[in-house]
C-alpha positions in Angstrom: 0.0 0.0 0.1 1.3 3.6 -0.8 2.1 6.1 1.7 -0.9 8.0 3.1 -1.1 11.4 1.6 -2.7 12.6 4.6 -0.8 12.5 8.2 -1.9 10.9 11.3 -4.3 13.2 13.1 -5.4 12.9 16.8 -3.8 9.6 16.9 -5.8 8.4 13.6 -4.4 7.6 10.3 -6.3 8.1 7.1 -8.4 5.3 5.5 -8.1 4.4 2.0 -11.3 3.8 -0.1 -11.3 2.2 -3.6 -13.7 3.9 -6.0 -15.0 1.2 -8.4 -14.1 1.7 -12.2 -16.9 3.3 -14.3 -18.7 4.9 -11.2 -21.3 7.4 -12.5 -21.5 10.9 -11.2 -19.0 12.7 -8.6 -16.9 11.2 -5.8 -19.2 13.0 -3.2 -22.4 11.2 -4.9 -20.7 8.1 -4.6 -19.8 8.6 -1.0 -23.5 9.6 -0.1 -24.6 6.4 -1.7 -21.9 4.2 0.0 -22.4 5.8 3.4 -26.1 6.6 3.7 -25.8 7.0 7.5 -23.5 9.9 7.2 -25.2 13.2 7.1 -24.9 15.3 4.2 -23.4 18.5 6.1 -20.7 16.2 7.7 -19.6 15.1 4.2 -19.8 18.9 2.8 -17.7 19.9 6.1 -15.0 17.2 5.3 -14.6 18.6 1.7 -14.5 22.2 3.0 -11.7 21.1 5.5 -9.8 19.4 2.9 -10.1 16.1 4.5 -10.8 14.0 1.5 -8.1 13.9 -1.0 -7.0 11.6 -3.9 -3.9 9.2 -3.9 -1.6 12.0 -4.9 -2.9 14.4 -2.3 -5.2 16.2 -4.8 -8.1 17.8 -2.9 -11.5 16.3 -3.7 -14.3 18.8 -4.4 -18.0 18.7 -4.8 -17.6 18.5 -8.8 -14.6 15.9 -8.8 -15.7 13.0 -11.1 -15.7 9.6 -9.7 -13.7 8.3 -12.5 -10.9 10.8 -11.9 -9.3 8.9 -8.9 -9.2 5.0 -8.3 -8.6 5.6 -4.6 -9.3 8.4 -2.1 -8.2 8.9 1.4 -10.2 10.4 4.3 -10.2 10.5 8.2 -12.9 8.1 9.9 -14.6 9.6 13.0 -17.4 8.4 15.2 -19.6 11.1 16.6 -20.0 11.2 20.5 -17.8 8.0 20.8 -18.1 6.8 24.4 -15.1 6.1 26.5 -14.5 2.5 27.5 -13.9 2.7 31.3 -10.6 0.8 31.3 -7.0 1.8 31.3 -4.4 0.8 29.0 -1.1 0.0 30.6 2.4 0.5 28.9 4.7 -2.4 30.2 7.7 -1.5 28.2 8.7 1.2 25.5 11.8 2.1 23.6 12.7 3.2 20.2 12.0 -0.2 18.4 9.0 -1.7 20.5 6.2 -0.7 22.7 4.6 -3.5 24.9 1.0 -2.6 26.2 -1.4 -4.4 28.6 -4.8 -4.2 27.0 -7.9 -4.1 28.9 -11.1 -6.1 27.9 -13.5 -4.6 25.6 -10.9 -2.1 24.0 -10.0 -2.7 20.3 -6.7 -3.3 18.9 -7.4 -0.8 16.1 -10.1 1.3 14.7 -13.1 0.0 13.0 -16.9 0.3 13.1 -18.0 2.3 16.1 -14.6 2.5 17.6 -11.7 5.0 16.6 -10.3 7.0 19.5 -11.4 4.2 21.9 -8.7 1.8 20.5 -5.5 0.6 21.9 -3.6 1.9 19.0 -5.1 5.5 19.1 -4.7 5.9 22.7 -1.0 4.8 22.5 -0.2 7.1 19.7 -1.8 10.0 21.6 -0.4 9.1 25.0 3.2 8.4 23.8 3.2 10.9 20.8 4.2 8.3 18.4 2.2 8.9 15.1 4.2 5.9 13.3 2.9 3.3 16.0 1.4 0.2 14.4 0.4 -3.2 15.9 2.6 -6.1 15.2 -0.3 -8.4 15.9 -3.9 -8.2 17.2 -6.1 -9.4 20.2 -10.0 -9.7 19.9 -11.8 -6.6 21.4 -13.2 -9.0 24.1 -9.6 -10.5 24.9 -7.4 -8.7 27.3 -3.6 -8.8 27.6 -0.2 -8.3 26.2 0.1 -6.6 22.6 3.3 -5.6 20.8 3.6 -2.4 18.8 6.3 -0.9 16.6 7.0 2.7 16.6 9.9 2.7 14.2 9.3 1.8 10.4 13.0 1.3 9.9 13.0 -1.8 12.3 9.3 -2.8 12.2 9.9 -5.8 9.4 12.3 -7.4 11.7 9.7 -7.8 14.5 7.0 -8.6 12.0 8.9 -11.6 10.5 8.8 -13.2 13.9 5.3 -14.0 13.8 4.8 -15.7 10.4 7.2 -18.6 11.3 5.9 -18.7 14.7 9.0 -17.6 16.6 6.8 -15.9 19.3 5.8 -18.1 22.1 2.3 -16.9 23.6 0.6 -18.0 26.7 -3.0 -17.6 27.5 -5.0 -17.9 30.6 -8.9 -18.7 30.7 -11.7 -19.6 33.0 -14.1 -22.2 31.7 -17.4 -23.6 33.3 -17.2 -27.4 33.2 -20.7 -28.8 33.2 -21.8 -32.0 35.2 -19.4 -34.8 35.7 -16.7 -32.3 36.3 -14.2 -35.1 37.7 -14.4 -36.9 34.4 -13.6 -33.6 32.5 -10.7 -32.5 34.8 -9.0 -35.8 34.5 -8.4 -35.3 30.7 -6.0 -32.6 31.5 -3.2 -31.8 30.2 -4.1 -32.4 26.7 -3.6 -31.2 23.0 -6.2 -30.4 20.9 -6.3 -29.9 17.4 -8.8 -29.4 14.4 -9.3 -27.4 11.2 -10.6 -24.0 11.5 -12.0 -22.0 8.4 -12.7 -18.3 8.8 -14.9 -16.7 6.2 -14.6 -12.9 5.5 -17.6 -11.0 6.7 -18.7 -13.8 8.9 -18.5 -13.0 12.7 -17.7 -16.6 13.7 -15.2 -19.4 12.3 -16.3 -22.8 11.5 -14.8 -26.2 12.1 -14.1 -28.4 9.1 -13.8 -32.2 8.8 -10.7 -34.2 7.5 -9.8 -37.7 6.9 -8.3 -39.6 9.8 -5.2 -40.3 7.7 -4.5 -36.7 7.8 -4.9 -36.1 11.3 -1.2 -35.8 12.0 -0.5 -33.4 9.3 -0.3 -29.7 9.9 0.8 -26.8 7.5 4.3 -25.7 7.9 4.9 -22.0 8.7 6.3 -19.5 5.9 10.2 -19.1 6.2 11.8 -16.1 4.9 10.4 -14.8 1.6 9.0 -18.1 0.3 5.4 -17.7 -1.1 2.5 -19.7 0.4 1.2 -22.4 -1.7 -2.2 -22.1 -3.0 -2.8 -25.7 -3.2 -5.6 -27.0 -0.9 -4.2 -28.4 2.6 -5.6 -31.1 4.3 -5.6 -32.0 8.0 -5.7 -29.9 11.2 -4.5 -26.2 11.0 -5.2 -25.2 14.7 -3.2 -26.8 17.6 -3.6 -25.9 21.4 -1.9 -27.5 24.3 -4.1 -27.1 27.4 -3.3 -27.5 31.1 -5.3 -27.2 34.2 -4.2 -24.6 36.9 -6.9 -24.9 39.4 -10.4 -25.5 39.8 -13.4 -25.1 42.0 -16.6 -27.6 42.2 -19.9 -25.6 41.7 -23.4 -26.5 43.2 -24.5 -27.9 39.8 -22.1 -30.8 40.0 -19.7 -29.2 37.4 -16.7 -26.8 38.2 -15.1 -23.3 37.3 -11.7 -24.3 36.0 -8.7 -22.0 35.3 -6.9 -23.1 32.1 -3.4 -22.5 30.8 -3.4 -22.3 26.8 -0.2 -22.5 24.7 -1.4 -22.1 21.1 1.1 -23.5 18.6 -1.0 -21.8 15.7 -2.8 -18.6 15.5 -6.1 -19.1 13.9 -9.1 -16.6 14.4 -11.0 -17.5 17.5 -8.8 -20.7 17.9 -8.7 -20.7 21.7 -12.4 -20.0 22.0 -13.3 -22.8 19.3 -11.1 -25.4 21.1 -12.4 -25.0 24.5 -15.9 -24.8 23.5 -15.4 -28.0 21.4 -14.2 -29.6 24.5 -17.6 -29.0 26.0 -16.6 -26.1 28.3 -16.7 -22.7 26.6 -14.9 -19.8 28.0 -17.0 -18.1 30.6 -19.1 -15.3 29.2 -18.2 -15.9 25.6 -21.0 -14.7 23.5 -19.7 -16.4 20.2 -18.8 -19.8 21.1 -20.3 -22.5 21.4 -23.4 -20.4 20.4 -23.4 -17.0 18.8 -25.9 -14.9 21.0 -27.8 -11.8 19.8 -25.8 -8.7 19.9 -26.1 -6.7 23.2 -24.5 -3.7 24.8 -21.4 -4.3 26.7 -21.6 -5.6 30.1 -18.4 -4.6 31.8 -19.4 -6.8 34.9 -19.0 -10.0 32.9 -15.9 -9.7 30.7 -14.8 -12.7 28.4 -12.5 -14.6 30.6 -9.6 -15.0 28.3 -6.3 -13.2 29.0 -3.2 -13.0 26.7 -1.0 -13.6 29.8 2.4 -13.2 28.2 4.8 -13.9 25.2 8.5 -14.5 24.8 10.6 -14.2 21.7 14.2 -13.8 20.7 14.9 -10.0 19.9 15.9 -9.8 16.1 17.9 -6.7 16.7 19.9 -7.6 19.9 19.5 -11.5 19.9 18.3 -11.3 23.7 15.6 -13.3 25.0 12.6 -11.0 25.8 9.5 -11.8 27.8 6.6 -9.9 28.9 3.9 -10.9 31.3 0.4 -9.2 31.7 -0.3 -7.5 34.9 -4.0 -8.3 34.7 -6.1 -11.4 36.2 -9.1 -12.9 35.3 -11.8 -11.8 37.8 -13.7 -15.2 38.0 -10.6 -17.5 38.4 -10.8 -19.8 41.1 
């Protein structure tokens, strides 16, 4: 992607939007059709303020034809964005790396109804680092350790740690085990593997079946600049090691269990899917095993999943680095 022609403003970088070929009328007419929820006066004000530009920085006007630019850039904003009432903690910061401890409910990056209330924008403003970008992401519902890069010159060295699985991650979760808790608890420790497929635009991921003969196979990580194969793969693509840390029996004959999770892979919603598939979904999970109707955030019942820590060999110094969350899970026995 080319460098944005607009600078970061109030911690928010500009968004790039593609204008489909042969779009009739003007760009502003296309925007009104594309974003009908935006008031006309808001779009007009953005044009007046020079906040919508073409790929080369050319100002878009009310009469600019839609065919004149393949891409435009603009700033996203959310009117009356409510503050998420939890603080973001900085665990470490230097010229090459920023390590943050994200609370539940705070998104990693802007999207949807969240712009200022995201880990990225808060940190850019707090640390005065407009070039800051996340090196990986956590779900909005998940709390814990997040790595950011403030330096474009060294960013690639850290990004390359994630693709070949050179970052070791540790998670914690609280699960509700149904009746026959003793039978469930005796299964740990265990390794769970399956095949997870995530379709763009669908909230939840799904589990795909595979032949027993392929159960021991798993896709190898990409190394260096070797391109991924587009040939279809078979067998599991998601593996998690699971250990029992502590448990407390409940009145229904089940138990609350504090679980340690060590993912060997990084599929979307992997930990949530694996624990739900075992018969004990993460406490307060609204996605798995059943997708519940959308509801306002209940700050008293956060998803009991925490990115507890991660470790890696620093690509610049060769030193071992390890970071641990200062947060705990409120419902852990």
